[in-house]
C-alpha positions as CSV (number, residue, x, y, z in Angstrom):
1,M,-49.2,-1.2,92.4
2,P,-47.5,-0.1,89.5
3,N,-43.9,-1.8,88.7
4,S,-41.8,1.3,89.5
5,I,-43.1,2.0,92.9
6,Q,-42.8,-1.4,93.9
7,A,-39.2,-1.4,92.8
8,K,-38.4,1.8,94.9
9,L,-40.1,-0.2,97.8
10,M,-38.3,-3.3,97.4
11,L,-34.8,-1.1,97.4
12,K,-36.2,1.0,100.2
13,C,-36.4,-2.3,102.2
14,G,-33.1,-3.7,101.3
15,Y,-35.0,-6.1,99.2
16,N,-32.5,-8.7,97.3
17,L,-33.6,-9.8,94.0
18,F,-31.0,-12.7,94.1
19,N,-33.7,-14.2,96.9
20,M,-36.5,-14.3,94.8
21,P,-37.8,-18.0,93.8
22,N,-36.7,-17.6,89.9
23,K,-33.2,-16.8,90.9
24,T,-30.4,-17.6,88.4
25,I,-28.3,-20.1,89.0
26,L,-24.7,-19.3,87.9
27,P,-21.7,-21.2,86.2
28,P,-19.6,-22.3,89.3
29,E,-16.3,-20.2,88.1
30,F,-18.5,-17.3,87.7
31,A,-20.1,-18.0,91.4
32,S,-16.4,-18.4,92.5
33,A,-15.3,-15.1,91.4
34,I,-18.1,-13.4,92.8
35,G,-17.2,-14.7,96.0
36,A,-19.1,-13.4,99.1
37,E,-20.2,-10.3,97.7
38,N,-23.5,-9.8,98.0
39,K,-25.5,-10.2,94.8
40,E,-28.3,-7.7,94.4
41,F,-29.4,-9.1,91.2
42,A,-28.1,-12.1,88.9
43,V,-29.6,-12.8,85.5
44,K,-29.0,-14.5,82.3
45,A,-29.5,-12.3,79.0
46,E,-31.3,-13.4,76.2
47,R,-29.1,-12.5,73.5
48,E,-25.9,-10.0,73.3
49,K,-27.6,-7.3,71.8
50,P,-31.1,-6.2,71.2
51,I,-32.7,-7.7,67.9
52,Q,-33.3,-4.2,66.8
53,K,-29.7,-3.7,66.7
54,S,-29.5,-7.2,64.5
55,I,-32.3,-6.3,62.1
56,A,-31.0,-2.7,61.2
57,M,-27.4,-4.2,60.4
58,I,-29.3,-6.6,58.0
59,L,-31.2,-4.2,56.4
60,F,-28.1,-1.9,56.2
61,G,-25.8,-4.5,55.0
62,S,-28.5,-5.6,52.2
63,V,-28.6,-2.4,50.9
64,W,-25.1,-1.8,50.7
65,T,-24.6,-4.9,48.9
66,A,-27.5,-4.5,46.7
67,I,-26.1,-1.0,45.6
68,S,-22.5,-2.3,45.0
69,G,-23.9,-5.4,43.2
70,I,-26.1,-3.6,40.9
71,A,-23.1,-1.3,40.2
72,M,-20.9,-4.2,39.3
73,F,-23.5,-6.0,37.6
74,T,-24.1,-3.1,35.6
75,G,-20.6,-2.8,34.8
76,I,-19.7,-6.4,33.6
77,N,-22.9,-6.6,31.4
78,Q,-22.1,-3.5,29.6
79,I,-18.6,-4.7,29.0
80,L,-19.9,-8.4,28.0
81,K,-22.2,-6.9,25.1
82,G,-18.9,-5.0,23.8
83,E,-20.1,-1.8,24.8
84,E,-17.6,0.9,26.4
85,I,-17.6,2.4,29.7
86,S,-16.7,5.8,30.5
87,F,-15.2,6.9,33.8
88,K,-13.1,9.0,35.9
89,L,-9.9,7.4,37.3
90,N,-7.9,9.7,39.4
91,G,-9.6,12.9,38.3
92,S,-8.8,11.6,34.8
93,P,-11.2,10.4,32.0
94,A,-10.9,6.6,31.1
95,V,-12.3,4.2,28.9
96,A,-12.8,0.3,29.5
97,S,-13.9,-2.2,27.1
98,L,-13.2,-5.9,26.3
99,D,-10.1,-4.9,24.4
100,N,-9.1,-2.6,27.2
101,L,-9.9,-4.2,30.5
102,S,-6.7,-2.9,32.5
103,A,-8.5,0.6,33.0
104,L,-11.6,-1.7,35.0
105,L,-8.7,-3.0,37.3
106,M,-9.1,-0.3,40.4
107,P,-12.5,0.5,39.9
108,G,-13.2,-3.6,39.9
109,I,-11.1,-4.0,43.3
110,M,-12.9,-0.9,44.7
111,I,-16.4,-2.2,44.1
112,G,-15.7,-5.4,45.1
113,I,-14.2,-4.3,48.2
114,F,-17.6,-2.6,49.0
115,V,-19.7,-5.8,47.8
116,L,-17.4,-7.7,50.7
117,I,-18.1,-5.1,53.1
118,G,-21.9,-5.2,52.5
119,L,-21.9,-8.9,52.9
120,G,-19.7,-8.8,56.2
121,M,-22.4,-6.6,57.6
122,L,-25.3,-8.9,56.4
123,C,-23.7,-12.1,57.6
124,F,-22.8,-10.6,61.3
125,G,-26.3,-8.9,61.5
126,I,-27.7,-12.5,60.7
127,Y,-25.0,-13.8,63.1
128,S,-25.8,-11.5,66.1
129,I,-29.4,-12.7,66.0
130,F,-28.6,-15.9,67.3
131,K,-25.6,-15.1,69.5
132,K,-26.5,-15.8,73.1
133,G,-26.0,-13.2,76.3
134,G,-24.2,-13.9,79.0
135,Y,-24.5,-13.7,82.8
136,F,-24.9,-10.3,84.7
137,V,-24.5,-10.0,88.3
138,G,-25.1,-6.8,90.1
139,T,-23.5,-6.0,93.6
140,K,-23.3,-2.9,95.7
141,N,-20.0,-2.0,94.1
142,R,-19.6,-3.3,90.6
143,L,-21.6,-4.9,87.6
144,V,-20.3,-8.0,86.6
145,Y,-20.4,-9.8,83.2
146,Y,-19.6,-13.6,82.2
147,K,-19.7,-15.4,79.2
148,N,-17.5,-18.2,78.0
149,G,-15.1,-18.1,80.5
150,N,-14.5,-14.6,80.2
151,I,-15.4,-11.9,83.0
152,K,-15.6,-8.3,82.8
153,S,-16.1,-6.1,86.1
154,M,-17.3,-2.7,85.7
155,D,-17.4,-0.5,88.8
156,W,-20.7,1.5,88.8
157,E,-18.7,4.7,88.6
158,Q,-17.9,3.7,84.8
159,F,-21.4,4.7,83.9
160,N,-22.8,7.9,83.3
161,G,-26.4,7.2,84.8
162,N,-27.8,7.4,81.2
163,I,-30.3,4.4,81.5
164,E,-33.1,3.3,79.0
165,V,-35.3,0.4,79.4
166,R,-37.2,-1.6,76.9
167,G,-40.1,-3.8,77.3
168,N,-41.9,-4.6,80.4
169,D,-41.0,-5.9,84.1
170,Q,-41.8,-9.4,82.7
171,K,-39.2,-9.4,80.0
172,G,-37.3,-6.1,78.9
173,T,-33.9,-4.8,77.9
174,I,-31.9,-2.6,79.9
175,I,-29.1,-0.2,77.8
176,L,-26.4,1.7,80.3
177,Q,-24.2,4.2,78.7
178,M,-20.5,4.4,80.1
179,R,-18.4,7.3,80.7
180,T,-15.7,5.8,78.2
181,G,-16.3,5.9,74.3
182,K,-15.3,7.7,71.3
183,I,-15.3,11.0,69.4
184,V,-16.9,10.4,66.0
185,H,-16.2,13.2,63.3
186,K,-19.5,14.7,61.8
187,K,-19.8,14.8,58.1
188,H,-20.6,18.5,57.8
189,G,-18.1,19.1,60.4
190,G,-17.8,18.9,64.3
191,E,-17.4,16.2,66.6
192,R,-19.4,14.4,69.2
193,F,-18.6,11.7,71.9
194,V,-20.4,8.3,71.5
195,P,-20.5,6.3,75.0
196,D,-19.8,2.7,75.0
197,I,-23.1,0.7,75.6
198,V,-23.6,-2.3,77.9
199,Y,-26.8,-4.2,76.9
200,I,-28.6,-6.6,79.3
201,T,-31.4,-8.2,76.9
202,G,-34.4,-10.0,77.3
203,I,-34.5,-10.4,81.3
204,P,-37.2,-10.9,84.0
205,N,-37.5,-7.7,86.6
206,A,-36.4,-5.6,83.9
207,L,-37.8,-2.4,85.9
208,T,-36.9,-3.5,89.0
209,I,-33.1,-4.2,88.0
210,E,-33.1,-0.9,86.4
211,Q,-33.9,0.7,89.8
212,I,-31.0,-1.1,91.5
213,C,-28.5,0.0,88.4
214,R,-29.7,3.6,89.0
215,K,-29.4,3.6,92.5
216,R,-26.0,2.3,92.8
217,I,-24.5,4.3,90.0
218,K,-26.0,7.6,91.8
219,E,-24.2,6.5,94.9
220,N,-21.0,5.8,93.1
221,D,-21.0,9.1,90.8
222,P,-17.6,10.6,91.0
223,T,-18.8,13.7,89.5
224,P,-18.6,16.3,92.5
225,T,-22.4,17.8,93.7
226,Q,-22.2,21.4,93.0
227,W,-23.9,23.7,95.3
228,K,-25.5,26.5,94.2
229,T,-25.4,29.9,96.6
230,I,-28.7,31.6,97.2
């Protein structure tokens, strides 16, 4: 029987994932915070974000650092050879050489900042690969997250219902979009809304848990139903 059909039957019969043999043991302070609420699932995420996100950050940071570094190295190399560098500074032509290094001050600072930004993204991407995830517990009314003594509670109505699952039921990642987020201005005009994301990465029973999340989000959807008149 397909996993998705199994999940639906389990939900219909009121099956509680927390009663499965491979249940997750929660830290005492987290279990105490949940209290007597019925736990429909409890899992520990493998890492904080999907590894694809970390790899993308590493690649982007590497390219950014390389381009900035090459620009810096090229300029320094020309100066050390005794050559002049011509460029525009605040819209006006400028020339820098060993005898006139002051003109390089502002461009040098800007390129240095770009290099540091690239190195920062690169280091953060590498760090995020090894950053462990926290615990997630789903109840009838909310999704609760715990890591390093910090607890975050999110009511199901805070999610917009857009869910993505990567992997399979043995080990997968659930990506949930929230109603909150930020407005991003496009390069060529206009703007778009980018929702906040909750990642539950590298967990067992991913397809089954996704069905539970979808069911609870739908039940708690604050958007009024639109009735059509025939």
